[in-house]
N, CA, C and O atoms as a GROMACS GRO file, in nm:
protein
  324
    1UNK      N    1   9.278   4.012   6.264
    1UNK     CA    2   9.154   4.074   6.285
    1UNK      C    3   9.189   4.196   6.345
    1UNK      O    4   9.266   4.207   6.440
    2UNK      N    5   9.126   4.291   6.285
    2UNK     CA    6   9.154   4.442   6.355
    2UNK      C    7   9.061   4.472   6.480
    2UNK      O    8   8.959   4.406   6.490
    3UNK      N    9   9.088   4.563   6.571
    3UNK     CA   10   9.014   4.586   6.705
    3UNK      C   11   8.870   4.649   6.631
    3UNK      O   12   8.862   4.710   6.524
    4UNK      N   13   8.787   4.621   6.704
    4UNK     CA   14   8.652   4.678   6.685
    4UNK      C   15   8.624   4.795   6.758
    4UNK      O   16   8.689   4.834   6.855
    5UNK      N   17   8.516   4.854   6.705
    5UNK     CA   18   8.503   5.000   6.781
    5UNK      C   19   8.397   4.972   6.908
    5UNK      O   20   8.310   4.886   6.902
    6UNK      N   21   8.420   5.058   7.023
    6UNK     CA   22   8.375   5.031   7.137
    6UNK      C   23   8.273   5.159   7.178
    6UNK      O   24   8.166   5.148   7.238
    7UNK      N   25   8.331   5.279   7.130
    7UNK     CA   26   8.262   5.382   7.147
    7UNK      C   27   8.287   5.475   7.028
    7UNK      O   28   8.383   5.461   6.952
    8UNK      N   29   8.183   5.581   7.016
    8UNK     CA   30   8.172   5.678   6.885
    8UNK      C   31   8.135   5.805   6.938
    8UNK      O   32   8.056   5.810   7.032
    9UNK      N   33   8.188   5.920   6.882
    9UNK     CA   34   8.134   6.045   6.913
    9UNK      C   35   8.138   6.102   6.767
    9UNK      O   36   8.224   6.073   6.684
   10UNK      N   37   8.024   6.192   6.750
   10UNK     CA   38   8.043   6.232   6.598
   10UNK      C   39   8.094   6.398   6.632
   10UNK      O   40   8.080   6.461   6.737
   11UNK      N   41   8.154   6.438   6.508
   11UNK     CA   42   8.181   6.571   6.517
   11UNK      C   43   8.121   6.651   6.404
   11UNK      O   44   8.082   6.597   6.300
   12UNK      N   45   8.114   6.797   6.430
   12UNK     CA   46   8.051   6.881   6.330
   12UNK      C   47   8.125   6.892   6.179
   12UNK      O   48   8.077   6.956   6.086
   13UNK      N   49   8.235   6.827   6.174
   13UNK     CA   50   8.321   6.833   6.043
   13UNK      C   51   8.280   6.683   5.992
   13UNK      O   52   8.366   6.632   5.922
   14UNK      N   53   8.180   6.614   6.012
   14UNK     CA   54   8.142   6.507   5.959
   14UNK      C   55   8.262   6.398   5.978
   14UNK      O   56   8.274   6.313   5.889
   15UNK      N   57   8.340   6.397   6.073
   15UNK     CA   58   8.393   6.291   6.140
   15UNK      C   59   8.361   6.217   6.263
   15UNK      O   60   8.288   6.258   6.353
   16UNK      N   61   8.420   6.110   6.259
   16UNK     CA   62   8.399   6.031   6.384
   16UNK      C   63   8.510   6.014   6.488
   16UNK      O   64   8.623   5.985   6.448
   17UNK      N   65   8.488   6.029   6.603
   17UNK     CA   66   8.621   6.001   6.713
   17UNK      C   67   8.583   5.874   6.746
   17UNK      O   68   8.468   5.852   6.783
   18UNK      N   69   8.677   5.772   6.736
   18UNK     CA   70   8.639   5.638   6.752
   18UNK      C   71   8.745   5.594   6.864
   18UNK      O   72   8.866   5.617   6.858
   19UNK      N   73   8.680   5.529   6.964
   19UNK     CA   74   8.757   5.447   7.068
   19UNK      C   75   8.759   5.279   7.016
   19UNK      O   76   8.657   5.229   6.969
   20UNK      N   77   8.859   5.218   7.029
   20UNK     CA   78   8.849   5.090   6.995
   20UNK      C   79   8.867   4.992   7.095
   20UNK      O   80   8.924   5.037   7.194
   21UNK      N   81   8.835   4.860   7.102
   21UNK     CA   82   8.837   4.784   7.206
   21UNK      C   83   9.010   4.777   7.271
   21UNK      O   84   9.032   4.741   7.387
   22UNK      N   85   9.098   4.810   7.193
   22UNK     CA   86   9.246   4.788   7.256
   22UNK      C   87   9.278   4.920   7.311
   22UNK      O   88   9.395   4.934   7.348
   23UNK      N   89   9.194   5.026   7.325
   23UNK     CA   90   9.216   5.159   7.384
   23UNK      C   91   9.280   5.252   7.251
   23UNK      O   92   9.306   5.370   7.277
   24UNK      N   93   9.297   5.218   7.151
   24UNK     CA   94   9.327   5.321   7.076
   24UNK      C   95   9.212   5.415   7.049
   24UNK      O   96   9.096   5.378   7.066
   25UNK      N   97   9.244   5.536   7.006
   25UNK     CA   98   9.147   5.644   6.983
   25UNK      C   99   9.182   5.699   6.836
   25UNK      O  100   9.302   5.717   6.814
   26UNK      N  101   9.102   5.724   6.744
   26UNK     CA  102   9.142   5.758   6.615
   26UNK      C  103   9.000   5.818   6.566
   26UNK      O  104   8.891   5.800   6.619
   27UNK      N  105   9.037   5.911   6.427
   27UNK     CA  106   8.950   5.982   6.385
   27UNK      C  107   8.922   5.944   6.226
   27UNK      O  108   9.010   5.956   6.141
   28UNK      N  109   8.801   5.900   6.202
   28UNK     CA  110   8.766   5.877   6.043
   28UNK      C  111   8.688   5.976   6.014
   28UNK      O  112   8.594   6.022   6.079
   29UNK      N  113   8.745   6.019   5.877
   29UNK     CA  114   8.659   6.113   5.802
   29UNK      C  115   8.574   6.071   5.724
   29UNK      O  116   8.610   6.005   5.626
   30UNK      N  117   8.438   6.100   5.746
   30UNK     CA  118   8.322   6.052   5.663
   30UNK      C  119   8.303   6.132   5.526
   30UNK      O  120   8.233   6.081   5.439
   31UNK      N  121   8.353   6.233   5.508
   31UNK     CA  122   8.341   6.326   5.393
   31UNK      C  123   8.351   6.244   5.271
   31UNK      O  124   8.249   6.229   5.204
   32UNK      N  125   8.455   6.192   5.237
   32UNK     CA  126   8.463   6.106   5.106
   32UNK      C  127   8.352   6.034   5.078
   32UNK      O  128   8.323   6.024   4.959
   33UNK      N  129   8.273   5.975   5.169
   33UNK     CA  130   8.161   5.890   5.157
   33UNK      C  131   8.029   5.949   5.127
   33UNK      O  132   7.934   5.890   5.076
   34UNK      N  133   8.037   6.080   5.167
   34UNK     CA  134   7.876   6.142   5.172
   34UNK      C  135   7.795   6.170   5.060
   34UNK      O  136   7.679   6.211   5.072
   35UNK      N  137   7.863   6.146   4.926
   35UNK     CA  138   7.783   6.172   4.795
   35UNK      C  139   7.767   6.027   4.735
   35UNK      O  140   7.716   6.004   4.625
   36UNK      N  141   7.812   5.943   4.811
   36UNK     CA  142   7.783   5.792   4.760
   36UNK      C  143   7.674   5.721   4.825
   36UNK      O  144   7.661   5.708   4.947
   37UNK      N  145   7.590   5.670   4.726
   37UNK     CA  146   7.461   5.614   4.760
   37UNK      C  147   7.400   5.624   4.889
   37UNK      O  148   7.365   5.739   4.913
   38UNK      N  149   7.376   5.541   4.980
   38UNK     CA  150   7.301   5.514   5.102
   38UNK      C  151   7.385   5.643   5.207
   38UNK      O  152   7.314   5.706   5.286
   39UNK      N  153   7.503   5.666   5.200
   39UNK     CA  154   7.565   5.766   5.282
   39UNK      C  155   7.524   5.904   5.253
   39UNK      O  156   7.568   5.990   5.330
   40UNK      N  157   7.443   5.943   5.154
   40UNK     CA  158   7.415   6.079   5.117
   40UNK      C  159   7.324   6.124   5.234
   40UNK      O  160   7.323   6.245   5.259
   41UNK      N  161   7.253   6.045   5.303
   41UNK     CA  162   7.178   6.084   5.409
   41UNK      C  163   7.253   6.134   5.528
   41UNK      O  164   7.207   6.220   5.604
   42UNK      N  165   7.379   6.074   5.543
   42UNK     CA  166   7.458   6.142   5.633
   42UNK      C  167   7.497   6.300   5.618
   42UNK      O  168   7.531   6.360   5.721
   43UNK      N  169   7.495   6.352   5.525
   43UNK     CA  170   7.500   6.495   5.497
   43UNK      C  171   7.443   6.574   5.588
   43UNK      O  172   7.495   6.682   5.619
   44UNK      N  173   7.328   6.530   5.643
   44UNK     CA  174   7.233   6.612   5.746
   44UNK      C  175   7.293   6.603   5.872
   44UNK      O  176   7.278   6.492   5.924
   45UNK      N  177   7.356   6.682   5.934
   45UNK     CA  178   7.425   6.677   6.050
   45UNK      C  179   7.372   6.642   6.171
   45UNK      O  180   7.440   6.597   6.263
   46UNK      N  181   7.228   6.665   6.177
   46UNK     CA  182   7.133   6.603   6.277
   46UNK      C  183   7.118   6.463   6.263
   46UNK      O  184   7.101   6.394   6.364
   47UNK      N  185   7.122   6.411   6.144
   47UNK     CA  186   7.097   6.274   6.133
   47UNK      C  187   7.241   6.201   6.168
   47UNK      O  188   7.254   6.107   6.246
   48UNK      N  189   7.338   6.261   6.099
   48UNK     CA  190   7.487   6.217   6.101
   48UNK      C  191   7.523   6.189   6.268
   48UNK      O  192   7.592   6.096   6.309
   49UNK      N  193   7.465   6.285   6.344
   49UNK     CA  194   7.480   6.268   6.498
   49UNK      C  195   7.433   6.156   6.575
   49UNK      O  196   7.468   6.128   6.690
   50UNK      N  197   7.331   6.077   6.485
   50UNK     CA  198   7.278   5.980   6.546
   50UNK      C  199   7.354   5.861   6.557
   50UNK      O  200   7.296   5.761   6.599
   51UNK      N  201   7.482   5.854   6.523
   51UNK     CA  202   7.559   5.738   6.505
   51UNK      C  203   7.567   5.668   6.622
   51UNK      O  204   7.573   5.731   6.728
   52UNK      N  205   7.570   5.527   6.622
   52UNK     CA  206   7.585   5.439   6.752
   52UNK      C  207   7.681   5.332   6.714
   52UNK      O  208   7.714   5.316   6.597
   53UNK      N  209   7.721   5.265   6.799
   53UNK     CA  210   7.789   5.144   6.789
   53UNK      C  211   7.712   5.021   6.789
   53UNK      O  212   7.644   4.988   6.887
   54UNK      N  213   7.720   4.956   6.688
   54UNK     CA  214   7.651   4.804   6.677
   54UNK      C  215   7.754   4.702   6.621
   54UNK      O  216   7.812   4.710   6.512
   55UNK      N  217   7.764   4.612   6.708
   55UNK     CA  218   7.846   4.491   6.649
   55UNK      C  219   7.983   4.514   6.632
   55UNK      O  220   8.051   4.433   6.568
   56UNK      N  221   8.035   4.626   6.687
   56UNK     CA  222   8.167   4.667   6.682
   56UNK      C  223   8.210   4.764   6.564
   56UNK      O  224   8.329   4.784   6.538
   57UNK      N  225   8.116   4.815   6.502
   57UNK     CA  226   8.109   4.891   6.391
   57UNK      C  227   8.037   5.034   6.424
   57UNK      O  228   7.988   5.047   6.536
   58UNK      N  229   8.029   5.139   6.333
   58UNK     CA  230   7.946   5.232   6.373
   58UNK      C  231   7.815   5.226   6.262
   58UNK      O  232   7.822   5.182   6.147
   59UNK      N  233   7.716   5.271   6.315
   59UNK     CA  234   7.581   5.258   6.253
   59UNK      C  235   7.486   5.348   6.285
   59UNK      O  236   7.486   5.393   6.400
   60UNK      N  237   7.390   5.390   6.191
   60UNK     CA  238   7.302   5.503   6.192
   60UNK      C  239   7.149   5.394   6.190
   60UNK      O  240   7.143   5.272   6.177
   61UNK      N  241   7.034   5.498   6.208
   61UNK     CA  242   6.908   5.438   6.233
   61UNK      C  243   6.852   5.358   6.088
   61UNK      O  244   6.781   5.258   6.081
   62UNK      N  245   6.904   5.430   5.987
   62UNK     CA  246   6.856   5.390   5.848
   62UNK      C  247   6.955   5.275   5.807
   62UNK      O  248   6.985   5.270   5.688
   63UNK      N  249   7.003   5.194   5.881
   63UNK     CA  250   7.092   5.076   5.838
   63UNK      C  251   7.223   5.128   5.791
   63UNK      O  252   7.305   5.039   5.768
   64UNK      N  253   7.259   5.238   5.773
   64UNK     CA  254   7.417   5.272   5.724
   64UNK      C  255   7.517   5.209   5.823
   64UNK      O  256   7.496   5.201   5.944
   65UNK      N  257   7.612   5.172   5.768
   65UNK     CA  258   7.711   5.134   5.856
   65UNK      C  259   7.867   5.135   5.802
   65UNK      O  260   7.861   5.148   5.680
   66UNK      N  261   7.965   5.129   5.833
   66UNK     CA  262   8.090   5.098   5.771
   66UNK      C  263   8.163   4.976   5.819
   66UNK      O  264   8.156   4.938   5.936
   67UNK      N  265   8.242   4.906   5.711
   67UNK     CA  266   8.300   4.818   5.754
   67UNK      C  267   8.402   4.833   5.872
   67UNK      O  268   8.487   4.920   5.856
   68UNK      N  269   8.404   4.760   5.988
   68UNK     CA  270   8.486   4.767   6.099
   68UNK      C  271   8.629   4.777   6.052
   68UNK      O  272   8.709   4.841   6.120
   69UNK      N  273   8.664   4.721   5.948
   69UNK     CA  274   8.828   4.716   5.915
   69UNK      C  275   8.835   4.847   5.840
   69UNK      O  276   8.940   4.910   5.844
   70UNK      N  277   8.741   4.889   5.778
   70UNK     CA  278   8.767   5.028   5.686
   70UNK      C  279   8.763   5.124   5.802
   70UNK      O  280   8.845   5.214   5.782
   71UNK      N  281   8.703   5.138   5.909
   71UNK     CA  282   8.704   5.235   6.032
   71UNK      C  283   8.839   5.255   6.076
   71UNK      O  284   8.895   5.363   6.090
   72UNK      N  285   8.893   5.122   6.101
   72UNK     CA  286   9.022   5.092   6.174
   72UNK      C  287   9.131   5.140   6.094
   72UNK      O  288   9.204   5.228   6.137
   73UNK      N  289   9.150   5.083   5.964
   73UNK     CA  290   9.254   5.121   5.877
   73UNK      C  291   9.250   5.249   5.825
   73UNK      O  292   9.361   5.300   5.810
   74UNK      N  293   9.150   5.318   5.792
   74UNK     CA  294   9.140   5.438   5.722
   74UNK      C  295   9.124   5.570   5.821
   74UNK      O  296   9.106   5.686   5.783
   75UNK      N  297   9.135   5.527   5.943
   75UNK     CA  298   9.120   5.656   6.040
   75UNK      C  299   9.258   5.686   6.090
   75UNK      O  300   9.352   5.608   6.077
   76UNK      N  301   9.267   5.813   6.152
   76UNK     CA  302   9.405   5.874   6.190
   76UNK      C  303   9.402   5.833   6.352
   76UNK      O  304   9.301   5.831   6.422
   77UNK      N  305   9.528   5.804   6.390
   77UNK     CA  306   9.542   5.767   6.532
   77UNK      C  307   9.558   5.919   6.595
   77UNK      O  308   9.622   6.006   6.536
   78UNK      N  309   9.496   5.937   6.714
   78UNK     CA  310   9.526   6.033   6.799
   78UNK      C  311   9.563   6.015   6.918
   78UNK      O  312   9.605   6.106   6.989
   79UNK      N  313   9.549   5.874   6.961
   79UNK     CA  314   9.608   5.838   7.095
   79UNK      C  315   9.620   5.692   7.076
   79UNK      O  316   9.544   5.624   7.006
   80UNK      N  317   9.740   5.644   7.155
   80UNK     CA  318   9.748   5.513   7.126
   80UNK      C  319   9.766   5.451   7.281
   80UNK      O  320   9.775   5.532   7.374
   81UNK      N  321   9.772   5.327   7.304
   81UNK     CA  322   9.790   5.265   7.440
   81UNK      C  323   9.922   5.268   7.474
   81UNK      O  324   9.959   5.223   7.583
   0.00000   0.00000   0.00000
């Protein structure tokens, strides 16, 4: 099982700065998902910035979320423990 998200910060380039439970910090690029189904709403930067951590993953008020494994495996490491 991959580590779960502990903290999220949104960036103006539609990426997420993630801190995982194991202390790793990574960046996840949401751009490839912004033209797909429910994620289209995230193209509004004001709405995108409302991301929050819920049950170890990142979610938004209208129930969009990413699989926590996707966030961990597809993000780029910026700091390790």
